[in-house]
Each structure stands twice: as structure tokens, then as C-alpha cells.
C-alpha distance (Angstrom), angle and dihedral (degrees) to the residues before:
residue distance angle dihedral
M1 . . .
I2 3.82 . .
H3 3.83 120.5 .
E4 3.77 121.6 -173.0
V5 3.80 108.8 -143.8
S6 3.80 138.7 177.8
G7 3.79 123.9 -135.2
D8 3.75 143.2 62.7
I9 3.81 113.5 -41.5
L10 3.85 90.0 -149.7
F11 3.82 86.1 72.0
S12 3.80 93.6 51.0
K13 3.80 118.0 131.0
A14 3.82 90.7 -154.8
Q15 3.81 116.0 124.0
V16 3.80 91.8 -126.0
I17 3.80 133.7 34.6
A18 3.79 114.7 -159.9
H19 3.77 123.7 -169.1
G20 3.83 140.0 166.4
V21 3.79 123.8 -102.1
A22 3.78 139.9 153.1
P23 3.82 124.6 -111.6
N24 3.76 106.9 -82.8
D25 3.82 90.5 6.4
P26 3.82 113.8 -178.8
M27 3.84 87.5 -142.9
T28 3.79 94.4 -138.8
Q29 3.81 99.3 135.2
G30 3.79 139.6 57.7
L31 3.78 123.2 -22.2
A32 3.83 90.7 -15.8
R33 3.78 89.3 62.8
A34 3.82 93.1 48.4
L35 3.81 90.4 50.1
H36 3.78 91.3 46.3
E37 3.80 90.0 52.7
K38 3.84 93.8 46.4
F39 3.82 94.5 42.1
P40 3.85 109.3 27.8
A41 3.81 90.7 167.4
M42 3.78 89.8 59.8
H43 3.81 90.9 55.8
K44 3.84 92.1 47.8
D45 3.80 92.4 47.6
F46 3.83 92.1 47.0
H47 3.82 91.5 54.5
H48 3.82 90.4 48.1
W49 3.84 89.7 51.2
C50 3.79 91.8 47.7
S51 3.83 92.0 49.8
Q52 3.81 90.2 51.1
R53 3.82 99.9 41.6
H54 3.83 106.3 24.2
P55 3.86 90.2 -146.5
A56 3.72 123.1 -153.4
P57 3.81 126.6 -130.6
G58 3.81 110.6 -85.1
Q59 3.78 94.3 45.1
I60 3.81 126.7 103.9
W61 3.77 137.7 -144.3
M62 3.84 126.1 -161.3
W63 3.79 124.5 -150.8
G64 3.78 123.2 -165.0
G65 3.80 119.4 -157.4
T66 3.78 136.5 -177.9
G67 3.80 117.5 -60.8
G68 3.77 92.8 29.3
T69 3.81 96.2 -68.5
R70 3.79 112.5 161.1
I71 3.79 124.8 -170.6
V72 3.84 120.8 -174.2
N73 3.72 114.2 -158.8
L74 3.81 109.1 -152.7
L75 3.81 111.3 -158.4
T76 3.80 96.6 -138.9
Q77 3.79 97.0 147.6
E78 3.80 138.1 60.5
G79 3.80 111.4 -103.2
G80 3.73 142.2 -166.6
Y81 3.77 138.8 -140.9
G82 3.78 101.5 -158.0
H83 3.79 125.2 102.7
G84 3.79 109.6 -74.6
A85 3.81 92.7 6.5
R86 3.78 112.0 165.5
P87 3.78 128.6 -152.9
G88 3.76 114.6 -91.3
R89 3.77 129.0 -143.6
A90 3.77 122.9 -62.6
S91 3.78 123.9 -120.6
V92 3.77 130.6 -148.7
K93 3.80 88.7 -123.6
H94 3.84 91.4 57.0
V95 3.79 90.9 46.6
R96 3.84 90.5 50.0
D97 3.83 93.2 47.9
A98 3.78 94.6 46.2
L99 3.85 92.1 47.4
R100 3.79 89.6 50.0
E101 3.85 88.5 55.2
L102 3.85 90.6 44.9
A103 3.82 90.7 53.8
Q104 3.80 90.9 50.1
L105 3.82 91.8 47.6
A106 3.81 91.3 48.3
Q107 3.76 90.9 55.5
A108 3.82 95.2 42.6
E109 3.82 93.2 47.3
G110 3.80 96.4 38.9
F111 3.80 95.4 -124.2
T112 3.80 113.6 -166.2
S113 3.79 98.2 -157.7
I114 3.82 140.4 -2.3
A115 3.81 131.4 -155.7
L116 3.81 124.0 -166.1
P117 3.77 137.6 164.4
R118 3.77 129.5 -123.9
L119 3.76 85.4 -63.5
A120 3.83 119.8 -131.5
T121 3.82 93.6 -6.6
G122 3.79 98.7 107.0
V123 3.81 116.8 45.4
G124 3.82 88.2 -1.6
G125 3.78 91.0 63.7
L126 3.83 99.7 -141.8
D127 3.83 124.2 139.2
W128 3.78 115.4 -109.2
D129 3.83 90.4 -133.3
E130 3.79 87.6 63.7
V131 3.80 97.1 44.1
K132 3.80 102.4 41.9
P133 3.87 94.5 66.5
V134 3.84 89.1 50.0
I135 3.80 91.0 54.1
E136 3.78 90.7 47.3
S137 3.80 91.6 48.5
R138 3.77 97.7 45.4
L139 3.82 100.7 36.5
G140 3.81 105.0 22.6
E141 3.79 93.9 88.5
L142 3.77 95.8 53.2
A143 3.80 114.0 115.5
V144 3.83 91.7 -132.5
P145 3.79 130.4 74.4
V146 3.75 116.1 -93.1
Y147 3.80 115.2 -160.7
V148 3.79 115.0 -156.4
Y149 3.75 111.7 -163.7
A150 3.78 96.7 -140.9
E151 3.82 94.5 168.9
Y152 3.77 124.5 35.4
H153 3.78 118.8 -141.2
A154 3.82 111.8 174.3
G155 3.77 115.7 -124.5
Q156 3.81 93.8 1.6
A157 3.80 122.2 119.9
A158 3.78 113.6 -136.4
S159 3.75 124.8 -130.6
E160 3.81 101.7 -108.6
P161 3.82 109.4 -169.8
G162 3.80 110.6 -129.4
L163 3.79 94.8 19.0
G164 3.79 118.4 94.0
């Protein structure tokens, strides 16, 4: 079940936070930057994975930190591997493919809840009216709550139905 909420996703009580990035993303903008700052080991491990696997947009990578924290990096944008390479724009196809993999991972891992932002609409450059139906289509059938942070309010915890 999908719940649109307002608040700061960094305060989410969901088991998993998913967000959009590019392969080899420097994570210097938006939510990726905030997650990089909060979980520097995630950023380091992501770059190691990218250098080993050279993933394509549409794939995902999950990181598990201390205390059960899980971050799923959804490769929604084109990326680069050269010095100073910046993330490219996202595409609806990459979002659709990454969300399909997230749904499969959620079922395989037995996730209990997922939080994600208005995916690929910031740095990725997509329109929310294009992305929202993809999220509903790919994640709406999951048997766990999915919290979509439709409005960002810095430092404010959202009311996430079903999570204390």
C-alpha cells in the first residue's frame, strides 16, 4: 500500500530508504548528498561496487549499515566514470526498471516497509506526473507499506501510517 507523506525522509522509520542515483554518482546533490553525509560508508561501498560491476541505469544496489539501516540505490540516471563526471538525466524507463528490481528485492528480502522520495524529479529532471504512476504500478501491489515523501520539510518527521 502506498502512502504519500510530508516530511524529511532522513527521519523515516521505514526499514528501507530507496533513492535515485546515477552509476558512480558523486552524491553531491539532493537526497543523495544527505545520505552520503549521514552514511559515508554507504557512499564508499557504492563506488567500490560501481568500479567492480560498471552497472547500467535501471539496476539497483542495496547497502546495509549498522542498526539494520538499509539504503537501496536505484540507478535512475545516466552516469559517467570519467574524472569529474556528473550524473545525467533520469528516464522513465530507468525508473521503471529500477522499481521492478526493488519490488523483487523487497519480496525476496522480506522488507517490512519502504520510504522513497519523489523519485528522479530533482536532479534527475523528470516530471512527477510521469513518475508517480510508475511508482504506483511497480510498488502498489507490495504487501508492505511504501511511504512516498511527496513534500519535503527539513527536520520534520512524517506521519507514517503503521509505523510508530
